[in-house]
C-alpha positions as a printed NumPy array, in Angstrom:
array([[  0.   ,   0.   ,   0.   ],
       [  1.318,   3.431,  -0.915],
       [  1.814,   5.881,   1.996],
       [  0.05 ,   9.213,   1.601],
       [  2.644,  11.991,   1.713],
       [  1.932,  15.513,   2.982],
       [  2.49 ,  18.092,   0.304],
       [  5.435,  20.481,   0.728],
       [  3.319,  23.724,   0.885],
       [  1.158,  22.23 ,   3.625],
       [  4.251,  21.412,   5.735],
       [  5.592,  24.962,   5.396],
       [  2.212,  26.378,   6.467],
       [  2.17 ,  24.182,   9.621],
       [  5.722,  25.193,  10.485],
       [  4.914,  28.903,  10.14 ],
       [  1.805,  28.521,  12.319],
       [  3.845,  26.84 ,  15.071],
       [  6.504,  29.598,  14.993],
       [  3.844,  32.339,  15.071],
       [  2.059,  30.722,  18.045],
       [  5.368,  30.432,  19.943],
       [  6.102,  34.129,  19.363],
       [  2.636,  35.099,  20.597],
       [  3.078,  33.052,  23.755],
       [  6.455,  34.64 ,  24.499],
       [  5.03 ,  38.093,  23.806],
       [  2.177,  37.473,  26.246],
       [  4.619,  36.317,  28.925],
       [  6.622,  39.526,  28.547],
       [  3.681,  41.755,  29.324],
       [  3.926,  43.621,  32.65 ],
       [  1.274,  44.064,  35.328],
       [ -0.764,  47.291,  35.541],
       [ -2.752,  49.414,  37.989],
       [ -6.434,  48.777,  37.458],
       [ -7.695,  51.494,  39.835],
       [ -6.787,  53.702,  42.798],
       [ -9.501,  55.31 ,  44.911],
       [-10.29 ,  56.548,  48.403],
       [-12.58 ,  54.553,  50.698],
       [-14.288,  57.271,  52.805],
       [-16.586,  54.735,  54.493],
       [-13.689,  52.503,  55.614],
       [-12.589,  53.635,  59.101],
       [ -9.824,  51.049,  59.598],
       [ -7.094,  53.717,  59.526],
       [ -9.032,  55.91 ,  61.934],
       [-10.009,  53.5  ,  64.712],
       [ -6.636,  51.669,  64.749],
       [ -4.06 ,  54.227,  63.545],
       [ -0.404,  53.379,  62.923],
       [  1.879,  56.35 ,  63.609],
       [  5.06 ,  57.367,  61.795],
       [  8.311,  58.679,  63.308],
       [  6.7  ,  62.123,  63.758],
       [  3.913,  60.53 ,  65.844],
       [  1.349,  61.411,  63.145],
       [ -1.313,  58.909,  62.097],
       [ -0.566,  57.242,  58.722],
       [ -2.744,  56.693,  55.669],
       [ -3.729,  53.094,  54.835],
       [ -3.615,  51.585,  51.32 ],
       [ -5.365,  48.231,  50.846],
       [ -3.634,  46.601,  47.856],
       [ -5.608,  43.955,  45.952],
       [ -3.14 ,  41.766,  44.068],
       [ -0.549,  39.004,  44.218],
       [  1.054,  38.61 ,  47.7  ],
       [  4.569,  38.571,  46.138],
       [  4.414,  42.304,  45.361],
       [  7.024,  44.462,  47.117],
       [  6.554,  48.218,  47.704],
       [  8.65 ,  51.283,  48.489],
       [  8.046,  55.055,  48.582],
       [ 10.139,  58.243,  49.027],
       [  8.726,  58.719,  52.565],
       [  9.016,  55.023,  53.401],
       [  6.57 ,  52.248,  54.225],
       [  5.789,  52.476,  57.947],
       [  4.176,  49.031,  58.147],
       [  3.112,  46.161,  55.866],
       [  0.405,  43.73 ,  56.916],
       [ -0.681,  40.724,  54.816],
       [ -4.421,  40.128,  55.066],
       [ -6.723,  37.627,  53.302],
       [ -6.886,  38.623,  49.634],
       [ -5.088,  41.957,  50.074],
       [ -2.012,  43.721,  51.437],
       [ -2.265,  46.606,  53.932],
       [  0.349,  49.341,  53.561],
       [  0.673,  52.183,  56.087],
       [  2.3  ,  55.267,  54.505],
       [  3.047,  58.698,  56.036],
       [  0.511,  61.43 ,  55.334],
       [  1.439,  63.513,  52.287],
       [  2.909,  60.617,  50.266],
       [  2.343,  61.131,  46.524],
       [  3.952,  58.119,  44.826],
       [  4.918,  54.479,  45.298],
       [  7.212,  51.976,  43.536],
       [  5.766,  48.478,  42.944],
       [  7.99 ,  45.411,  42.282],
       [  7.312,  41.757,  41.486],
       [  9.906,  38.953,  41.16 ],
       [  8.441,  37.74 ,  37.832],
       [  6.471,  40.615,  36.337],
       [  8.963,  43.462,  36.667],
       [  8.924,  46.929,  38.268],
       [  6.56 ,  49.907,  38.084],
       [  8.526,  52.913,  39.335],
       [  7.052,  56.084,  40.879],
       [  3.367,  55.412,  40.374],
       [  1.756,  58.745,  41.309],
       [ -1.469,  58.827,  43.327],
       [ -4.349,  60.982,  42.096],
       [ -4.262,  62.929,  45.401],
       [ -1.712,  63.194,  48.253],
       [ -2.483,  60.686,  50.99 ],
       [ -4.291,  62.064,  54.049],
       [ -3.793,  61.05 ,  57.652],
       [ -6.289,  58.42 ,  58.929],
       [ -7.745,  57.953,  55.386],
       [ -8.107,  54.49 ,  53.775],
       [ -7.444,  53.9  ,  50.043],
       [ -7.688,  50.943,  47.635],
       [ -5.031,  50.073,  45.015],
       [ -6.052,  47.314,  42.564],
       [ -3.184,  45.65 ,  40.634],
       [ -3.934,  43.63 ,  37.494],
       [ -1.548,  40.728,  36.596],
       [ -0.218,  40.123,  33.035],
       [ -2.634,  38.768,  30.423],
       [ -1.228,  35.229,  30.462],
       [ -1.72 ,  35.052,  34.232],
       [ -5.408,  35.944,  34.183],
       [ -8.175,  33.384,  34.228],
       [-10.151,  32.941,  30.986],
       [-13.21 ,  34.828,  32.28 ],
       [-10.999,  37.856,  32.956],
       [ -9.729,  38.078,  29.376],
       [-11.118,  41.119,  27.595],
       [-13.524,  40.345,  24.767],
       [-12.424,  41.786,  21.418],
       [-14.931,  42.576,  18.737],
       [-14.666,  44.607,  15.532],
       [-15.898,  48.157,  15.914],
       [-18.461,  49.361,  13.362],
       [-16.733,  52.775,  13.087],
       [-13.254,  53.682,  11.813],
       [-10.511,  54.011,  14.452],
       [ -9.8  ,  57.712,  13.754],
       [-13.507,  58.532,  14.189],
       [-13.545,  56.836,  17.612],
       [-10.379,  58.625,  18.756],
       [-11.787,  62.005,  17.69 ],
       [-15.002,  61.332,  19.603],
       [-13.085,  60.375,  22.756],
       [-10.861,  63.465,  22.609],
       [-13.901,  65.72 ,  22.25 ],
       [-15.487,  64.495,  25.494],
       [-15.012,  66.869,  28.466],
       [-12.77 ,  65.6  ,  31.222],
       [-14.588,  65.154,  34.543],
       [-13.411,  67.313,  37.428],
       [-11.363,  65.411,  40.026],
       [-13.436,  64.522,  43.05 ],
       [-11.962,  65.092,  46.473],
       [-12.718,  62.109,  48.715],
       [-14.931,  62.941,  51.648],
       [-13.223,  62.883,  55.015],
       [-14.388,  60.188,  57.452],
       [-16.186,  61.522,  60.495],
       [-13.934,  61.581,  63.535],
       [-15.138,  60.067,  66.788],
       [-16.278,  62.33 ,  69.624],
       [-13.52 ,  63.051,  72.149],
       [-13.552,  64.767,  75.547],
       [-10.934,  67.075,  77.047],
       [-10.487,  68.02 ,  80.72 ],
       [ -7.715,  70.508,  81.565],
       [ -6.414,  72.528,  84.496],
       [ -5.691,  76.104,  83.371],
       [ -3.332,  78.591,  85.074],
       [ -3.161,  82.356,  84.503],
       [  0.186,  84.085,  85.003],
       [  0.245,  87.76 ,  86.107],
       [  2.43 ,  89.994,  88.265],
       [ -0.398,  90.486,  90.827],
       [ -1.015,  86.802,  91.609],
       [ -1.667,  83.641,  89.571],
       [ -5.15 ,  82.357,  88.837],
       [ -6.479,  78.873,  88.154],
       [ -9.389,  77.386,  86.247],
       [-10.934,  74.331,  84.604],
       [-11.494,  73.828,  80.866],
       [-13.96 ,  71.199,  79.597],
       [-14.24 ,  70.5  ,  75.829],
       [-16.012,  68.092,  73.457],
       [-14.783,  67.81 ,  69.867],
       [-14.425,  65.783,  66.702],
       [-12.371,  67.748,  64.177],
       [-14.119,  70.84 ,  65.584],
       [-15.735,  71.271,  68.976],
       [-16.68 ,  73.609,  71.809],
       [-15.439,  74.255,  75.34 ],
       [-16.271,  76.025,  78.628],
       [-13.727,  77.737,  80.9  ],
       [-14.058,  79.121,  84.432],
       [-11.046,  80.945,  85.924],
       [-10.449,  82.838,  89.176],
       [ -7.665,  83.891,  91.554],
       [ -9.743,  82.669,  94.525],
       [ -9.583,  86.11 ,  96.126],
       [-12.351,  88.648,  96.651],
       [-11.953,  92.369,  97.354],
       [-13.396,  93.849, 100.554],
       [-16.531,  95.968, 100.559],
       [-15.699,  99.38 ,  99.074],
       [-17.167, 102.815,  99.792],
       [-16.723, 105.268,  96.952],
       [-14.42 , 105.361,  93.973],
       [-11.167, 107.09 ,  93.139],
       [ -9.176, 107.751,  89.998],
       [ -5.679, 106.686,  89.062],
       [ -4.084, 109.03 ,  91.642],
       [ -6.548, 108.315,  94.466],
       [ -8.725, 111.403,  94.056],
       [-12.335, 110.801,  95.086],
       [-15.366, 111.797,  93.026],
       [-15.864, 114.902,  95.249],
       [-12.359, 116.134,  94.43 ],
       [-10.751, 115.254,  97.772],
       [ -7.673, 113.076,  98.08 ],
       [ -7.608, 111.167, 101.386],
       [ -4.591, 109.517, 102.983],
       [ -3.984, 105.885, 102.03 ],
       [ -2.18 , 103.204, 103.993],
       [ -0.591, 101.645, 100.907],
       [ -2.532,  98.395, 101.326],
       [ -4.337,  97.144,  98.188],
       [ -6.646,  94.232,  97.483],
       [ -7.173,  92.697,  94.024],
       [ -9.516,  90.013,  92.765],
       [-10.428,  88.686,  89.333],
       [-12.515,  85.985,  87.618],
       [-13.521,  85.045,  84.053],
       [-16.083,  82.72 ,  82.481],
       [-15.77 ,  81.936,  78.753],
       [-17.099,  79.639,  76.018],
       [-15.549,  79.085,  72.613],
       [-14.515,  76.779,  69.795],
       [-11.617,  74.361,  69.417],
       [-10.337,  73.066,  66.065],
       [ -7.858,  70.333,  65.051],
       [ -5.608,  71.981,  62.454],
       [ -3.005,  69.325,  61.616],
       [ -2.198,  66.029,  63.275],
       [ -2.814,  66.506,  67.   ],
       [ -2.29 ,  70.292,  67.022],
       [ -5.403,  72.352,  67.826],
       [ -6.33 ,  76.039,  68.045],
       [ -8.954,  77.482,  70.398],
       [-10.651,  80.863,  70.845],
       [-13.346,  82.034,  73.231],
       [-15.453,  84.965,  74.505],
       [-17.179,  85.584,  77.819],
       [-17.468,  87.915,  80.778],
       [-14.78 ,  88.828,  83.305],
       [-13.941,  91.197,  86.112],
       [-10.813,  92.52 ,  87.773],
       [-11.244,  94.797,  90.833],
       [ -8.598,  96.817,  92.707],
       [ -9.291,  98.52 ,  96.077],
       [ -7.127, 100.977,  98.076],
       [ -7.291, 101.248, 101.86 ],
       [ -7.711, 104.729, 103.418],
       [ -6.11 , 105.691, 106.718],
       [ -9.524, 105.496, 108.407],
       [ -9.809, 101.803, 107.388],
       [-12.292, 102.389, 104.555],
       [-11.724, 100.75 , 101.162],
       [-12.072, 102.69 ,  97.9  ],
       [-12.36 , 101.152,  94.433],
       [ -9.739, 102.419,  91.994],
       [-11.671, 102.764,  88.724],
       [ -8.538, 103.241,  86.613],
       [ -7.221,  99.749,  87.42 ],
       [-10.632,  98.066,  87.589],
       [-11.937,  96.3  ,  84.474],
       [-15.17 ,  94.431,  83.946],
       [-16.999,  93.385,  80.791],
       [-16.214,  91.264,  77.739],
       [-13.201,  88.963,  78.066],
       [-11.526,  86.845,  75.372],
       [ -8.743,  84.332,  74.88 ],
       [ -6.831,  82.609,  72.079],
       [ -4.204,  79.883,  72.123],
       [ -2.879,  76.575,  70.89 ],
       [ -3.177,  73.024,  72.216],
       [ -1.231,  69.842,  71.483],
       [ -2.321,  66.267,  72.238],
       [  0.062,  63.303,  72.603],
       [ -0.946,  59.901,  73.868],
       [ -3.594,  60.795,  76.516],
       [ -1.979,  64.061,  77.623],
       [ -2.85 ,  67.564,  76.353],
       [ -0.92 ,  70.8  ,  76.944],
       [ -1.949,  74.34 ,  76.015],
       [ -0.596,  77.891,  75.955],
       [ -2.397,  81.139,  75.186],
       [ -3.296,  84.632,  76.306],
       [ -6.398,  86.062,  78.065],
       [ -7.719,  89.626,  78.296],
       [-10.523,  91.686,  79.823],
       [-11.707,  94.513,  77.533],
       [ -8.305,  94.463,  75.82 ],
       [ -6.834,  96.392,  78.805],
       [ -5.989,  93.695,  81.325],
       [ -3.844,  90.818,  79.988],
       [ -2.417,  87.622,  81.394],
       [ -0.674,  84.574,  79.947],
       [ -2.317,  81.161,  80.311],
       [ -0.936,  77.62 ,  80.325],
       [ -2.729,  74.318,  80.854],
       [ -2.284,  70.578,  81.171],
       [ -4.936,  67.873,  81.121],
       [ -6.246,  64.601,  79.792],
       [ -8.18 ,  63.849,  76.606],
       [-10.416,  60.783,  76.358]])
């Protein structure tokens, strides 16, 4: 029986098909991974309720990376912490980071991938990494179909579409915190003391009561700066004086950056000064007596559970004293 021989053209066609398929396979293997998406997760409070702090004691941002666990990451500001979770990788980066370098032992390196926005403290983000085409499962392969319109027409239509404005991710709502502080006023007459109580999230309100725990004696009549009474007479004075002051204020407190806060308040205050006459009577010196609107402004810093503050207080803008405080926030 004669063997049926394959024709020479058919053999060359088979050989060319095999070579072409091998080249396509090698080309697919050479394809690198890509970033599918990067977005903020404003409803994810993982970075807020369990913050990881950097070397400056500021809470980090959290990136949840969805991708192969063999990925390695680095950034100009450093990776504070890496945590492998089920199906994703958690990366804690310092606030203000703008780019990251992504490496894989088989798929290559993506250097200096830039985020759409600088990372914010206590904010959670999602970074989705797509593997090369040959690594994807069949259902993940993109479906290709001929387009009914010419390619240049499609590109012109895409270029003519307006670009959407970048959306700033909404900030997660901070939990309510309390603040209890002992406040001290510093003045040449005598120091004063008070209590400050505040409730705040990113912004809040507070109450302050301050006094020198000293009251002036009962006065009869008033005198001016030089001791002259309202009737024009100037009695003899013993040189003994009595001074007393108190202030009650309410105001706002605001977290500006990290754990640094500013506060400002208004209220009512009084500072009385009395001079003793030689007959034992006390006269109020109206020149050195102030009563009416009082105000304060200052800064506050929180670390761990301790809070310290420094500011200035005034009554009618005429009487001034420095103020410092220390307390506990919870």
